[in-house]
C-alpha positions in Angstrom: -27.4 -2.1 -26.4 -29.6 -0.1 -24.1 -28.0 3.1 -22.3 -28.3 3.8 -18.8 -29.3 7.4 -18.0 -27.5 7.5 -14.7 -24.4 6.0 -16.4 -24.5 9.1 -19.0 -25.0 11.6 -16.1 -21.9 10.4 -14.1 -19.6 9.6 -17.0 -18.8 13.1 -18.7 -17.1 11.3 -21.7 -20.6 9.5 -22.5 -22.9 11.5 -24.4 -26.9 11.2 -24.5 -26.7 8.6 -27.2 -24.2 6.6 -25.2 -21.2 7.4 -27.4 -17.7 8.3 -26.1 -16.8 11.8 -26.8 -14.1 14.2 -25.7 -15.5 16.5 -22.9 -16.2 20.0 -24.1 -14.4 22.1 -21.3 -14.5 25.6 -23.1 -17.1 26.9 -20.7 -15.0 25.9 -17.6 -13.0 28.2 -15.7 -9.3 28.3 -15.8 -7.8 27.3 -12.4 -4.6 26.1 -10.9 -4.7 22.3 -10.9 -2.3 19.9 -9.0 -2.5 16.0 -9.2 -0.3 13.7 -7.3 0.1 9.9 -8.0 2.1 7.2 -6.7 2.9 3.4 -7.4 5.5 0.8 -6.0 8.0 -1.3 -8.1 8.8 -4.6 -6.1 12.2 -6.1 -6.9 14.9 -8.5 -5.4 17.2 -6.7 -2.9 20.1 -7.5 -5.5 18.2 -5.5 -8.2 17.7 -2.6 -5.8 21.4 -2.8 -4.7 22.3 -2.2 -8.7 20.3 0.9 -8.4 21.9 2.1 -5.2 25.3 1.5 -6.4 24.9 2.7 -9.9 26.1 -0.5 -11.7 23.2 -1.3 -13.6 24.4 -2.2 -17.1 21.9 0.1 -18.9 23.1 3.1 -16.8 21.5 5.5 -14.2 18.1 3.9 -13.8 16.5 6.6 -11.6 17.7 9.4 -13.9 16.1 7.6 -17.1 13.0 6.8 -15.4 12.4 10.3 -14.1 13.0 11.7 -17.5 10.7 9.0 -19.1 7.8 9.7 -16.5 8.2 13.5 -17.3 8.0 12.9 -20.8 5.0 10.6 -20.5 3.1 13.3 -18.5 3.7 15.7 -21.5 2.4 13.1 -24.0 -0.4 11.6 -21.9 -3.1 13.1 -24.6 -1.3 11.2 -27.2 -1.7 8.0 -25.3 -5.2 8.1 -23.5 -8.1 8.4 -25.9 -10.2 11.4 -25.2 -7.6 13.0 -23.0 -7.2 16.8 -23.4 -3.8 18.1 -24.6 -2.5 20.4 -21.8 0.3 23.1 -21.3 1.7 21.4 -18.2 3.6 23.8 -16.0 5.4 21.4 -13.9 5.9 17.7 -13.8 8.1 15.9 -11.3 8.9 12.3 -10.7 10.5 11.0 -7.6 11.6 7.8 -5.9 12.1 6.4 -2.5 13.9 3.2 -1.8 12.5 0.6 0.4 14.5 -2.5 1.8 11.4 -4.2 3.6 9.8 -5.0 1.0 12.5 -4.4 -1.4 11.6 -2.0 -4.2 11.0 1.6 -5.2 8.0 3.8 -4.3 7.5 6.2 -7.3 5.6 9.4 -7.0 4.6 12.1 -9.5 3.3 15.4 -9.3 1.9 17.5 -12.2 0.7 21.1 -12.6 -1.3 23.1 -14.8 -3.4 26.3 -15.1 -6.2 25.1 -17.3 -9.9 24.0 -17.8 -9.3 20.4 -16.8 -7.2 18.5 -14.3 -3.9 16.5 -14.7 -4.9 13.3 -12.9 -4.1 11.2 -16.1 -0.8 13.0 -16.6 0.2 12.2 -13.0 -0.8 8.6 -13.3 0.8 8.1 -16.7 4.0 9.6 -15.4 4.0 7.1 -12.4 3.2 4.3 -14.9 5.7 5.0 -17.4 8.5 5.5 -14.7 7.6 2.1 -13.3 7.8 0.6 -17.0 11.3 2.2 -17.5 12.6 0.8 -14.2 11.6 -2.7 -15.3 12.9 -2.1 -18.8 16.4 -1.0 -17.5 16.6 -4.0 -15.0 14.7 -6.8 -16.7 17.9 -8.7 -17.7 18.5 -9.3 -14.1 15.0 -9.6 -12.5 12.2 -10.4 -14.8 10.1 -11.0 -11.6 9.6 -7.4 -10.7 6.0 -6.1 -10.3 4.1 -2.9 -10.3 1.5 -2.4 -7.5 -0.8 0.0 -6.2 -0.4 2.7 -8.8 -3.2 5.4 -7.6 -4.2 8.9 -7.7 -3.0 10.5 -4.1 -4.3 13.9 -4.3 -5.8 16.4 -6.8 -6.4 20.1 -6.3 -8.4 22.6 -8.4 -11.2 22.8 -10.5 -15.0 22.7 -9.9 -14.5 19.6 -7.5 -11.7 21.2 -5.4 -9.4 19.5 -3.4 -9.6 15.6 -3.0 -7.2 13.5 -0.8 -6.8 9.7 -1.1 -7.6 7.5 2.1 -4.4 7.2 4.3 -2.1 4.5 3.1 0.9 4.0 0.7 1.5 2.4 -2.5 4.5 0.7 -0.8 3.1 -2.7 0.0 3.6 -4.3 3.4 6.0 -7.1 3.8 4.5 -10.8 3.3 4.4 -12.7 6.5 6.2 -15.9 6.5 4.2 -19.0 7.0 4.8 -21.0 10.2 6.1 -24.4 9.2 
């Protein structure tokens, strides 16, 4: 398979032979780095009510999903090939309830002082928190979906500050078709 020079120049994980490798960050400066990610778990209103009333059979859905997301951020290098293990200094996972559309907006923030960023850790935290919500509630709502998992912001490092375009992971309610 012929390699593309422009591709290898853009993708830091691809070496001059076109092979995937872990990036050598040893020459990079240690800087304070922050990443924020978000996603949305869409669910039936009755399912959201179980979370709000604390009556889900498996227990406290949000506390469990928060812990799972934080643990996932810490284990990202075990899950994502070529991802550097990082000494994370902070990881948070938060939830905001939405009634229209029905569901939970999930956000994560991860911090480190290091030679590479924590974007993957923030995205992994959101993804695993969403999966945990599904796992804890799947007995009552198998139709739940995850939507718009994305990086919202990153700070630090050579590329500096990056902020996603306006918008939220929370989808807008579907419009009803006229009969």
